[in-house]
C-alpha positions in Angstrom: -0.1 32.2 -2.2 3.0 29.8 -2.8 3.3 26.8 -1.2 6.6 26.2 1.3 9.1 23.1 1.0 7.5 22.4 4.8 3.9 22.4 3.4 1.8 19.8 1.5 1.4 21.2 -2.5 -1.9 19.1 -1.6 -3.7 17.8 1.3 -6.4 15.5 1.2 -8.1 14.4 4.7 -11.0 12.1 4.9 -12.6 12.5 1.9 -16.1 10.9 1.2 -18.3 10.9 -1.8 -21.4 8.9 -2.8 -23.3 8.9 -5.7 -27.0 7.7 -4.6 -26.7 4.7 -2.7 -23.1 4.1 -4.4 -20.1 5.1 -2.0 -17.2 6.1 -4.4 -14.9 7.5 -1.3 -15.0 6.4 1.9 -12.5 8.8 3.5 -9.5 9.0 1.5 -6.2 10.5 2.8 -3.0 11.2 1.5 -0.7 14.0 0.9 1.7 15.1 -2.2 4.7 17.1 -1.4 5.9 20.4 -3.2 7.7 18.9 -7.0 7.2 15.4 -6.8 5.1 12.9 -8.9 2.8 11.4 -6.6 0.6 8.2 -8.6 -2.7 7.3 -7.7 -3.1 3.6 -8.6 -6.1 1.7 -9.1 -8.5 0.0 -11.1 -11.5 1.2 -13.0 -14.1 2.5 -10.4 -11.6 2.9 -7.6 -12.7 6.6 -7.3 -9.5 7.8 -8.9 -11.0 10.5 -11.1 -13.8 11.5 -8.5 -10.7 12.0 -6.5 -9.1 14.6 -9.0 -12.4 16.2 -9.6 -12.6 17.5 -6.3 -8.9 18.3 -5.9 -9.7 20.4 -9.0 -13.2 22.1 -7.8 -15.2 20.4 -10.3 -17.0 18.3 -7.7 -17.9 19.0 -4.1 -17.0 16.3 -1.8 -19.8 14.8 1.0 -17.2 15.2 3.5 -13.4 15.3 4.3 -11.2 17.9 3.0 -8.9 19.3 0.2 -6.2 21.8 0.0 -4.3 22.6 -2.6 -1.4 25.0 -2.4 -2.6 26.0 0.9 -6.2 27.3 -0.4 -9.3 25.0 0.6 -11.0 23.2 -2.5 -14.8 24.5 -1.2 -14.0 27.9 0.1 -11.2 29.0 -1.7 -12.3 27.3 -5.3 -10.8 30.7 -6.9 -7.6 30.7 -5.8 -7.3 26.9 -6.1 -7.9 27.1 -9.9 -5.3 29.8 -10.3 -2.6 27.5 -8.9 -3.5 24.5 -10.6 -4.1 22.8 -14.3 -6.2 19.4 -15.3 -5.1 17.5 -18.0 -7.9 14.7 -18.4 -7.9 11.3 -19.9 -8.5 12.3 -23.5 -6.5 15.2 -25.3 -8.5 18.4 -25.5 -7.0 20.1 -28.4 -8.9 21.7 -31.3 -7.6 19.2 -34.2 -8.5 22.0 -36.7 -6.4 24.5 -35.5 -2.5 24.6 -35.4 -0.2 23.6 -32.5 0.4 27.2 -32.3 -3.0 28.6 -32.6 -4.3 26.0 -29.4 -1.7 27.3 -27.2 -2.4 31.1 -28.2 -5.6 30.6 -27.6 -5.5 29.2 -24.4 -3.2 31.7 -23.6 -5.3 34.7 -24.7 -8.2 33.2 -22.8 -6.0 32.9 -19.4 -5.3 36.8 -20.3 -1.8 35.9 -20.0 0.7 38.7 -20.7 2.7 38.3 -24.5 0.8 35.2 -25.7 2.7 34.6 -28.2 5.9 34.5 -26.4 4.6 32.2 -24.0 3.3 29.9 -27.1 6.9 29.9 -29.1 8.5 29.0 -25.2 5.8 25.9 -24.8 6.0 24.9 -28.1 10.0 24.7 -28.0 10.0 23.0 -24.5 7.7 20.0 -25.7 9.4 19.5 -28.9 6.7 21.2 -31.0 8.5 24.3 -32.9 8.9 22.3 -36.6 5.5 21.1 -36.0 3.9 24.4 -34.4 2.2 25.5 -38.0 0.3 22.4 -38.7 -3.4 21.4 -38.2 -3.1 19.2 -34.7 -5.2 16.8 -36.4 -2.4 16.0 -38.2 -0.2 14.6 -35.1 0.4 11.5 -33.8 -0.9 10.4 -30.4 2.3 11.4 -28.9 2.4 14.9 -29.9 -1.2 15.7 -29.6 -0.5 14.6 -25.7 2.3 16.7 -25.9 0.6 20.1 -27.0 -2.3 18.7 -24.4 0.1 18.7 -21.5 1.7 22.5 -22.9 -1.3 23.9 -23.0 -2.3 22.8 -19.6 0.9 24.8 -18.6 -0.3 28.1 -20.1 -0.3 30.5 -17.1 2.4 28.2 -15.3 0.3 26.5 -12.7 2.2 24.8 -9.7 0.3 21.8 -9.6 -0.9 19.6 -12.9 -3.0 16.6 -12.4 -2.9 14.0 -15.0 -5.9 11.6 -15.2 -4.4 8.7 -17.1 -2.5 10.4 -19.4 -1.3 7.8 -21.7 -4.7 6.1 -21.6 -5.1 4.7 -25.6 -1.2 5.8 -26.5 1.0 3.1 -28.3 4.1 2.4 -26.3 6.4 4.7 -28.1 3.9 8.0 -27.5 3.7 6.7 -23.8 7.6 6.8 -23.4 7.1 10.2 -25.1 4.8 11.6 -22.3 6.9 9.5 -19.4 9.7 11.6 -20.4 7.9 15.3 -20.7 6.7 14.4 -16.9 9.7 13.7 -15.6 11.1 16.8 -16.9 8.3 19.1 -15.6 8.7 17.6 -12.1 12.5 18.1 -12.4 11.7 22.0 -13.3 9.8 21.9 -9.9 5.9 21.1 -11.3 4.2 19.1 -8.7 2.0 16.2 -10.4 -0.6 14.1 -9.4 -1.2 11.4 -11.9 -3.9 8.5 -11.9 -3.4 5.3 -13.7 -4.1 1.9 -14.1 -0.8 1.1 -15.9 1.5 -0.6 -12.9 4.4 0.2 -15.0 3.7 3.5 -15.7 3.5 3.9 -11.6 6.7 2.5 -11.2 8.8 4.5 -13.5 7.5 8.0 -12.5 6.4 8.1 -9.2 8.2 9.3 -6.1 5.5 7.7 -4.1 2.3 5.8 -4.8 -1.0 5.5 -3.2 -3.0 2.6 -4.1 -6.9 3.4 -4.2 -9.2 0.7 -3.7 -13.1 0.4 -3.6 -12.8 4.0 -2.2 -10.1 3.7 0.1 -6.4 4.1 0.3 -5.2 0.9 1.5 -1.1 1.9 0.9 1.0 4.5 0.5 4.4 5.2 0.2 7.9 4.6 -2.1 8.1 1.9 -4.5 10.8 0.7 -1.5 8.4 0.7 1.2 5.6 -0.8 -0.6 8.0 -3.4 -1.4 8.2 -4.5 2.3 4.6 -4.7 2.3 5.3 -8.1 -0.2 6.1 -11.5 1.4 10.3 -12.1 1.2 11.7 -12.9 -1.9 11.7 -16.3 -2.8 15.4 -17.8 -3.5 15.6 -20.2 -6.1 18.2 -20.0 -8.6 18.0 -16.1 -7.9 16.9 -14.3 -5.5 13.4 -12.9 -7.5 12.1 -9.3 -6.7 8.4 -8.4 -6.8 7.2 -6.6 -9.5 5.0 -3.7 -8.7 2.0 -6.0 -10.5 2.7 -8.2 -7.6 3.1 -6.0 -5.1 -0.8 -4.0 -6.3 -2.4 -7.9 -6.4 -1.2 -8.9 -2.8 -2.5 -5.6 -1.3 -6.0 -5.5 -2.6 -6.0 -9.6 -1.8 -5.7 -10.9 -5.5 -3.6 -13.8 -5.9 -3.5 -13.6 -10.0 -3.8 -11.3 -13.0 -7.4 -12.6 -13.5 -9.7 -14.9 -11.4 -12.4 -17.4 -12.5 -15.8 -16.3 -13.3 
């Protein structure tokens, strides 16, 4: 089932989840439009990965609903899985295999017609053709991450989840991944990414939701979030707030660090 331009690609309403006595999600609600990059921004422990795991059918919520491409994640889990792909926090490539072999393996597991043709196309799309027959273990961090994302595109899913896609990468590799993500969105792929890097959300996202202690406390474009920040101080020049300042103000902290 395809998602119409009027129907959210991802529609999450009132998700709750607890682990024992720990309440991780407390009624999370948001939607993601087809073809946009949506950033779920939050500190460690805010509930980002739990939200992604529910949306990708890896975890059952205690309450609330999540629909992807028009399918309910509980009642229509198989249809949801056919519509999505998930790239976790760490690259899931086999470092003994070559880049080409990694992609062909996934194509064959997913029973994609013409796996060699699909593989060659993805290698070219992600700038990995010259390194295709090298072991993935010899790739740089940025190249491994690009290969990981390429593997997630086998089968042409309409929705991609990127769970902290640049964790552990150096600045150059991070920029490589950013360019890749922007390119995917330009081609019409819907992307939900979780991140704790404020600059990453600022650079990539069409809309940003701030998840804090299991609740969405702000949701909108960067321009809309800026309106929640106190007016710019006029000194010698007008100082516009950064996303970091907005984030800290919204969650009720006034600085990057606090006294113990």
